C-alpha positions in Angstrom: 2.0 -0.1 30.0 -1.2 -2.1 29.4 -3.3 -1.6 26.3 -6.8 -3.1 25.9 -8.1 -3.5 22.4 -11.8 -4.0 22.8 -14.6 -5.0 20.5 -18.1 -3.6 21.5 -20.3 -4.5 24.4 -22.3 -7.7 23.4 -25.6 -7.0 25.1 -27.0 -3.5 25.2 -29.2 -2.1 28.0 -32.4 -3.1 26.2 -31.3 -6.7 26.1 -30.4 -6.9 22.5 -27.5 -9.1 21.4 -25.3 -7.0 19.2 -24.2 -8.2 15.8 -21.4 -5.7 15.4 -20.1 -5.0 11.9 -18.7 -1.5 12.2 -17.3 -1.3 8.6 -20.9 -1.9 7.4 -23.8 -1.6 9.8 -24.5 -3.2 13.2 -27.8 -4.5 14.5 -29.4 -6.1 17.5 -31.2 -9.4 18.0 -33.5 -10.0 20.9 -33.3 -13.2 22.9 -30.5 -14.8 21.0 -27.6 -16.1 23.0 -26.3 -17.8 19.9 -26.1 -14.6 17.9 -23.0 -15.0 15.7 -20.1 -12.6 15.9 -18.3 -11.0 13.0 -14.5 -11.2 13.5 -13.6 -7.5 14.2 -11.0 -7.4 11.5 -9.5 -3.9 11.9 -9.3 -4.1 15.6 -7.7 -7.5 15.2 -5.1 -6.1 12.8 -4.5 -3.3 15.2 -3.9 -5.7 18.1 -1.5 -7.8 16.1 0.4 -4.7 14.9 0.9 -3.4 18.4 2.1 -6.8 19.6 4.6 -6.8 16.8 5.8 -3.3 17.0 5.9 -2.6 20.8 6.9 -4.3 24.0 3.8 -3.1 25.8 1.3 -5.6 27.3 -1.4 -5.8 24.7 -4.6 -7.7 25.3 -7.6 -8.2 23.0 -11.1 -8.4 24.4 -14.4 -9.1 22.5 -17.6 -8.3 24.3 -19.7 -9.4 21.3 -18.1 -12.8 21.1 -18.4 -13.3 24.9 -21.9 -11.8 25.1 -20.8 -9.4 27.8 -23.2 -6.7 29.1 -21.7 -3.5 30.4 -21.3 -4.8 34.0 -19.7 -8.1 32.9 -17.4 -6.3 30.5 -16.3 -3.8 33.2 -15.5 -6.6 35.6 -13.3 -8.3 33.0 -11.5 -5.1 32.1 -11.1 -4.3 35.8 -8.8 -7.4 36.2 -6.6 -6.0 33.4 -6.7 -2.3 34.6 -5.6 -0.9 31.2 -3.6 2.3 30.8 -5.1 2.7 27.3 -8.4 1.4 25.9 -8.9 1.2 22.1 -12.4 0.8 20.8 -14.3 1.0 17.5 -18.0 1.8 18.2 -20.5 1.9 15.4 -23.5 4.3 15.4 -25.7 1.5 16.8 -23.3 0.7 19.7 -21.8 4.2 20.5 -23.9 4.9 23.6 -23.4 1.5 25.3 -19.7 1.5 24.4 -19.2 5.0 25.6 -20.8 4.2 28.9 -18.3 1.3 29.4 -15.3 3.3 28.3 -16.1 6.2 30.7 -16.6 3.8 33.5 -13.2 2.2 32.9 -11.6 5.7 32.6 -13.1 6.9 35.8 -12.0 3.8 37.7 -8.4 3.4 36.3 -7.6 6.8 34.7 -7.5 4.9 31.4 -6.8 7.0 28.3 -9.4 6.3 25.7 -8.6 5.9 22.0 -11.8 5.9 19.9 -11.7 4.8 16.3 -14.0 3.8 13.4 -16.9 5.3 11.5 -18.6 7.2 14.3 -15.3 8.7 15.5 -14.6 9.7 11.9 -18.1 11.2 11.4 -18.2 13.2 14.6 -14.6 13.7 15.8 -15.4 17.0 17.6 -18.2 15.4 19.6 -16.2 12.3 20.5 -13.2 14.4 21.5 -15.3 15.9 24.3 -14.9 12.7 26.3 -12.2 10.7 24.5 -8.5 11.3 24.8 -7.7 10.5 21.2 -9.9 10.3 18.2 -8.6 8.3 15.2 -10.2 9.1 11.8 -10.2 6.7 8.8 -8.0 3.6 8.8 -6.5 3.6 12.3 -4.0 0.8 12.9 -0.9 2.9 12.4 -2.5 5.9 14.1 -3.0 3.9 17.2 0.6 2.6 17.0 1.9 6.2 16.8 -0.2 7.2 19.9 1.2 4.3 21.9 4.7 5.1 20.8 4.2 8.6 22.2 4.4 10.5 18.9 2.8 13.9 18.5 1.0 15.7 15.7 -0.1 12.4 14.1 -2.0 12.4 10.8 -5.1 10.2 11.3 -5.6 11.6 14.8 -8.0 14.4 15.1 -7.7 17.4 14.6 -5.0 16.5 12.1 -6.0 15.3 8.6 -6.4 11.8 7.4 -3.2 9.8 6.9 -2.5 8.1 3.6 -4.1 4.7 3.1 -1.9 2.0 4.5 0.0 -0.7 2.7 -2.1 -3.8 3.5 1.0 -6.0 3.0 2.8 -4.2 5.9 0.3 -5.7 8.4 0.8 -9.0 10.3 -1.8 -11.7 10.3 -4.7 -10.4 12.5 -5.2 -11.3 16.2 -5.4 -15.0 17.0 -3.9 -15.2 20.5 -6.2 -13.6 23.1 -9.2 -14.8 21.1 -9.4 -17.7 18.7 -10.4 -16.9 15.1 -12.0 -20.4 15.1 -14.4 -19.3 17.9 -16.0 -16.8 15.4 -16.8 -19.7 13.1 -19.1 -21.7 15.4 -21.7 -20.4 15.2 -20.5 -18.7 12.1 -22.2 -16.2 9.9 -25.5 -17.9 9.2 -25.0 -18.3 5.4 -21.7 -20.0 5.8 -22.5 -23.6 5.1 -19.2 -24.9 6.5 -17.0 -24.1 9.5 -15.4 -21.1 7.9 -12.9 -18.7 9.4 -13.2 -15.1 8.3 -10.2 -13.7 6.4 -9.3 -10.8 4.2 -7.5 -11.0 0.8 -7.9 -7.3 0.1 -9.1 -4.0 1.5 -11.1 -1.1 0.2 -13.9 -0.6 -2.2 -14.0 0.8 -5.8 -17.5 2.1 -5.1 -18.7 4.9 -2.9 -22.3 4.2 -2.1 -24.3 7.0 -0.5 -25.2 5.0 2.6 -21.9 3.2 3.2 -19.2 4.0 5.8 -16.4 2.3 3.8 -15.8 4.7 0.9 -17.2 7.8 2.8 -15.5 7.4 6.2 -12.9 4.6 6.5 -11.1 5.4 3.3 -12.5 8.8 2.1 -12.1 7.7 -1.5 -12.6 4.8 -3.8 -9.8 2.3 -3.6 -9.0 -1.4 -3.7 -5.8 -2.9 -2.3 -5.1 -6.6 -2.7 -2.7 -8.5 -0.5 0.3 -10.4 -1.8 -1.0 -13.8 -2.8 1.9 -15.7 -1.0 0.8 -14.0 2.2 -2.8 -15.1 1.8 -1.7 -18.6 1.1 0.5 -18.7 4.1 -2.3 -17.4 6.3 -4.7 -20.1 5.1 -2.0 -22.7 5.7 -1.5 -21.3 9.2 -5.2 -21.4 10.0 -5.6 -24.9 8.6 -2.7 -26.3 10.6 -3.8 -24.6 13.8 -7.5 -25.5 13.4 -7.9 -28.9 11.8 -11.7 -28.8 12.1 -11.8 -25.7 9.9 -13.6 -26.5 6.7 -13.2 -23.3 4.8 -12.6 -19.5 4.5 -15.2 -16.7 4.4 -13.5 -13.8 2.5 -15.5 -11.0 4.2 -13.8 -8.0 2.7 -15.7 -5.2 1.0 -15.1 -6.6 -2.5 -13.0 -9.8 -3.0 -12.9 -9.7 -6.8 -11.7 -6.2 -7.4 -9.5 -7.6 -10.1 -10.0 -10.6 -12.3 -6.3 -11.1 -12.7 -5.8 -11.1 -8.9 -8.5 -13.7 -8.4 -7.3 -15.9 -11.2 -3.8 -15.9 -9.7 -5.1 -16.5 -6.2 -7.1 -19.5 -7.5 -4.0 -21.0 -9.2 -2.1 -20.6 -5.9 -4.9 -22.3 -3.9 -4.9 -25.2 -6.3 -1.1 -25.4 -6.4 -0.9 -25.5 -2.6 -3.6 -28.2 -2.4 -5.9 -25.7 -0.6 -8.7 -26.2 -3.1 -10.0 -29.0 -0.9 -11.3 -26.2 1.5 -14.6 -24.4 0.9 -14.6 -20.7 0.1 -17.3 -18.1 -0.1 -16.6 -14.4 -0.7 -18.1 -10.9 -0.9 -18.0 -10.0 -4.6 -19.3 -7.6 -7.2 -21.0 -8.9 -10.3 -19.8 -6.5 -12.9 -16.4 -8.2 -13.5 -17.5 -11.8 -13.1 -17.6 -14.1 -16.1 -17.8 -17.8 -16.8 -14.0 -18.2 -17.1 -13.4 -16.6 -13.7 -16.3 -18.4 -11.9 -15.2 -21.8 -13.2 -11.6 -21.1 -12.0 -13.0 -20.1 -8.6 -15.0 -23.2 -8.5 -11.9 -25.3 -9.3 -10.2 -23.6 -6.4 -12.9 -24.5 -3.9 -15.3 -21.5 -4.0 -18.8 -22.7 -3.6 -20.7 -19.4 -3.0 -20.4 -15.8 -4.1 -22.1 -13.0 -2.2 -23.1 -10.3 -4.6 -24.3 -6.8 -3.8 -27.3 -6.5 -6.1 -29.1 -4.0 -3.9 -31.7 -2.8 -6.3 -33.5 -3.4 -9.6 -34.2 0.3 -10.1 -32.0 2.5 -12.2 -33.3 5.5 -10.3 -32.4 4.0 -7.0 -29.0 2.9 -8.3 -28.3 6.5 -9.3 -29.3 7.7 -5.7 -27.0 5.1 -4.2 -24.1 6.1 -6.4 -23.7 2.7 -8.1 -25.2 3.6 -11.5 -21.9 3.1 -13.4 -21.8 -0.5 -12.2 -25.6 -1.1 -12.6 -26.4 -3.5 -15.4 -29.3 -5.9 -15.0 -28.5 -7.7 -18.2 -25.0 -8.4 -17.1 -26.3 -9.4 -13.6 -28.8 -11.9 -15.1 -26.1 -13.4 -17.4 -23.7 -13.8 -14.4 -26.5 -15.5 -12.3 -27.5 -17.8 -15.1 -23.8 -18.8 -15.6 -23.5 -19.5 -11.9 -26.5 -21.7 -11.9 -25.2 -23.6 -15.0 -21.9 -24.4 -13.3 -23.3 -25.0 -9.8 -22.0 -21.9 -8.1 -24.3 -20.7 -5.3 -25.2 -17.0 -5.3 -26.1 -15.0 -2.2 -27.7 -11.7 -3.1 -27.9 -8.6 -0.9 -30.7 -6.2 -1.4 -31.7 -2.9 0.3 -35.0 -1.1 0.7 -35.5 2.7 1.2 -32.3 4.0 -0.2 -31.6 7.5 -1.4 -33.4 7.8 -4.8 -35.9 5.0 -4.1 -39.7 5.2 -3.8 -42.2 2.5 -2.9 -42.7 1.8 -6.6 -39.0 1.6 -7.4 -38.5 -0.8 -4.5 -41.3 -3.0 -5.7 -39.2 -3.5 -8.9 -36.6 -4.9 -6.6 -39.2 -7.1 -4.9 -40.4 -8.5 -8.2 -36.8 -9.1 -9.3 -36.1 -11.0 -6.1 -39.1 -13.3 -6.6 -38.2 -13.8 -10.2 -34.6 -14.7 -9.6 -35.4 -16.9 -6.6 -38.2 -18.8 -8.4 -35.7 -19.5 -11.2 -33.0 -20.6 -8.8 -30.6 -17.8 -9.8 -30.1 -16.8 -6.1 -29.9 -19.4 -3.4 -29.6 -17.1 -0.4 -30.3 -13.5 0.3 -29.9 -10.7 2.7 -32.4 -7.8 3.0 -31.7 -4.6 4.8 -33.5 -1.3 5.5 -31.2 1.2 4.0 -30.0 3.1 7.0 -28.2 6.4 6.6 -25.1 5.7 8.7 -23.9 8.9 10.4 -21.3 10.8 8.3 -22.5 9.4 4.9 -24.1 11.5 2.1 -27.4 9.8 2.7 -27.3 10.8 6.4 -26.5 14.5 5.7 -29.1 14.7 2.9 -31.8 13.3 5.2 -30.7 15.6 8.1 -30.6 18.7 5.9 -34.1 18.0 4.6 -35.6 17.2 8.0 -36.4 13.6 7.1 -34.7 11.9 10.0 -37.2 10.5 12.5 -34.5 9.9 15.1 -31.1 11.2 16.1 -30.8 8.4 18.7 -28.2 6.2 17.0 -29.4 3.1 18.8 -32.3 3.3 16.3 -29.8 3.1 13.3 -30.3 -0.6 13.0 -30.8 -1.7 9.4 -32.3 -5.0 10.5 -35.1 -3.5 12.6 -35.8 0.2 12.2 -36.6 2.9 9.6 -35.1 6.2 10.5 -36.0 8.2 7.4 -39.5 9.6 6.7 -39.8 11.3 3.4 -42.7 13.1 1.8 -42.6 10.8 -1.2 -41.7 7.7 0.7 -42.8 7.5 4.3 -41.2 5.3 7.0 -44.3 3.3 7.2 -44.1 2.6 3.4 -40.5 1.6 3.7 -41.3 -0.9 6.4 -44.2 -2.2 4.2 -41.9 -2.6 1.3 -39.3 -4.4 3.4 -42.0 -6.9 4.6 -43.2 -7.3 1.1 -39.7 -8.1 -0.3 -39.3 -10.8 2.4 -42.7 -12.3 1.3 -41.6 -12.2 -2.3 -38.4 -14.0 -1.4 -40.4 -16.7 0.5 -42.8 -17.0 -2.5 -39.8 -17.5 -4.8 -38.2 -20.1 -2.6 -41.5 -22.0 -2.2 -42.0 -22.1 -6.0 -38.4 -23.2 -6.7 -37.8 -25.6 -3.8 -41.3 -26.9 -3.0 -41.5 -30.1 -5.1 -37.8 -30.9 -4.9 -37.5 -30.3 -1.2 -40.7 -32.1 -0.2 -39.3 -35.1 -2.0 -35.9 -34.8 -0.2 -37.6 -34.5 3.2 -39.8 -37.4 2.5 -36.9 -39.6 1.5 -35.0 -38.5 4.7 -38.0 -39.5 6.8 -38.4 -42.8 5.0 -34.7 -43.6 5.5 -35.0 -43.0 9.2 -38.0 -45.3 9.4 -39.7 -43.4 12.2 -43.1 -44.3 13.6 -44.4 -40.7 14.1 -48.0 -40.2 15.2 -47.5 -36.8 16.8 -44.8 -34.2 16.4 -44.0 -30.8 17.8 -42.3 -28.4 15.5 -40.2 -25.5 16.7 -40.7 -22.5 14.4 -37.0 -21.7 14.2 -36.8 -21.1 10.4 -38.6 -19.2 7.7 -42.2 -20.0 6.9 -41.5 -21.4 3.5 -39.4 -24.2 5.1 -42.1 -24.8 7.8 -44.8 -25.3 5.1 -42.6 -27.5 3.0 -41.7 -29.7 5.9 -45.3 -30.1 7.0 -46.2 -31.1 3.5 -43.5 -33.8 3.6 -44.8 -35.0 7.0 -48.3 -35.4 5.6 -47.0 -37.4 2.6 -45.0 -39.6 5.0 -48.1 -40.2 7.1 -51.3 -38.3 6.5 -52.6 -39.1 10.0 -49.7 -37.4 11.8 -50.7 -34.8 14.4 -48.6 -31.7 13.8 -48.3 -29.0 16.5 -46.1 -25.9 16.4 -44.5 -23.5 18.8 -44.1 -20.2 17.0 -43.8 -16.5 17.5 -46.9 -14.3 17.7 -45.6 -12.2 14.8 -46.3 -15.1 12.4 -49.6 -16.2 14.0 -51.6 -15.2 10.9 -49.4 -17.2 8.5 -49.3 -20.3 10.8 -53.1 -20.3 11.1 -53.4 -20.5 7.3 -51.8 -23.9 7.2 -54.7 -26.3 7.8 -52.4 -29.2 8.5 -51.4 -27.7 11.9 -53.5 -29.0 14.8 -52.3 -27.0 17.8 -50.4 -23.7 18.0 -48.4 -22.5 21.0 -46.9 -19.1 21.1 -43.5 -17.9 22.3 -42.1 -14.4 22.5 -41.4 -12.7 19.2 -37.6 -13.0 19.4 -35.3 -16.0 18.9 -35.8 -19.0 21.1 -34.0 -18.8 24.4 -34.0 -21.6 26.9 -34.3 -19.5 30.1 -37.2 -17.5 28.8 -38.9 -20.6 27.5 -38.9 -22.3 30.9 -40.6 -19.2 32.4 -43.6 -19.7 30.2 -45.7 -22.2 32.1 -47.8 -23.3 29.1 -44.8 -24.1 27.0 -42.7 -25.7 29.7 -45.7 -28.0 30.5 -45.3 -29.6 27.1 -42.4 -31.6 28.4 -42.6 -35.3 27.6 -45.9 -34.9 25.7 -44.3 -35.5 22.4 -42.1 -38.5 21.3 -40.6 -36.3 18.5 -39.7 -32.7 18.3 -38.5 -31.1 15.1 -36.3 -28.0 14.9 -35.9 -26.4 11.5 -32.5 -24.9 10.6 -32.2 -22.2 8.0 -28.9 -23.5 6.9 -27.2 -26.8 5.9 -25.2 -27.4 9.0 -27.4 -26.7 12.0 -24.8 -24.4 13.5 -26.1 -21.6 15.6 -29.2 -23.5 17.0 -27.8 -24.4 20.4 -30.6 -22.7 22.3 -33.3 -24.3 20.2 -31.7 -27.7 20.6 -31.5 -27.2 24.4 -35.3 -26.5 24.4 -36.0 -29.5 22.2 -34.0 -31.8 24.4 -36.0 -30.6 27.4 -39.3 -31.2 25.6 -38.7 -34.6 23.9 -36.6 -37.7 24.0 -36.0 -37.7 20.2 -35.2 -34.6 18.1 -35.2 -34.2 14.4 -32.8 -31.5 13.1 -34.3 -30.5 9.8 -31.8 -28.8 7.5 -32.8 -26.5 4.6 -31.1 -28.8 2.0 -33.6 -31.6 2.6 -31.5 -33.6 5.1 -32.9 -34.6 8.5 -30.7 -35.8 11.4 -31.7 -37.4 14.7 -30.3 -35.9 17.9 -30.6 -38.1 21.0 
């Protein structure tokens, strides 16, 4: 019997490259062949479990990693001709994934096992076309189905099964796909080549918008793995992938217990694994200087903290009020800055309980913290009521949902809640304002220091630049700072830019820019670039082309590099830590 374990389709029918994070929220990016891929952890554990516990032919496929559209994915699965297909769609991907699954079912009489948050939220609807619907954590439910068991808890219409023992699972899938492939390009704010791993599972919070506590687990929980097992997994990955530079602990909350993290750090040091670089998803309420210093000794360089809001009212609506403490937060951030630990903050706009005025408190906090160097990176999302969550049912009950098309439930692009006291237009406005506040803070904090770093990098390269073409492939604060450094290097340099129409107004404000050329509003893509006659005609008109990278590695910029190589013989790769590298 052949079982296909499948991550979602990689390109939807509208041409969006899918960033699939079913345990959180998924979104689409237009014109971005280099869109990174989250390692699909629960599917990966499911695949490894089936391989360990059965003699069936199990094969893992990842349409997001391979950037398959429906047709390409179908062709690949047709070669395998699965008897069972296991898939975990999110709200954002359900329609595209469903189309693929039904196409495979019709062709090969494949039995469909649908798992994950959308299956858990609407099992009756999914059951109309799927053969099995798994609710909640699903690894052992899928195993029981494959073994032919009946009346299985965790398989609809039966009730949820008990939360699994995380230490009963094997290391996740690393045969049919390479875990290293998810690290290049990795998640954009990973500053090293980092493989995603999971030291725990579960979340002690139950936020009103989140699928973790409300759907996957149904209750607040946190389950750490045995430390010896974590150490053995890191050793295994390090030995298999010598180019790996670190680990991104991407679970819901890595530091659910101070004691656990202290012991894990000791084990990392004892096993000489502290030479690797670690960053992790953390909560701030149980961080202190002792713990952060120990983490730093063990190789942690960045902590990702769910700050979400500066508003007590919004924190109450989200359901995180018991853990909401701005004084504690500021103390943690100041300590992190003092010891040199980087902080990545996540923030959300338009949540249950928020208003425009309350979200502006968050915007002001973001600018303040960024200007003071208390956060070094940030993620901003439009708070999207994922189907099945309390926020979703509240908005639906009150008639506030502007769309029931789940393709729109994309927290990076769309607003799907329109409230009398906080319209969808105002939410979008607040979202754009918080981005500007973040940029303002970065400019104030980094400007003088980064201008000097760029200037020194240019002087060290000893380049004779009279004219340069800049690719607008990073945020505007970095563009403005780099231009200022260029003018300090040589005030007579002619600076031209290729940018997106969406930032035309901001680009025109910079008086040091001579000529502007406009590209599509999405990410740079080589094939689309060549179709634009005005842009492709710029070939060989510039001795230097600069591409700006919103990270310290330059990973994930393959398409931009390809365009730059087409345009110019010498390329400057400009990193956001002040370093500049030449690409020939």
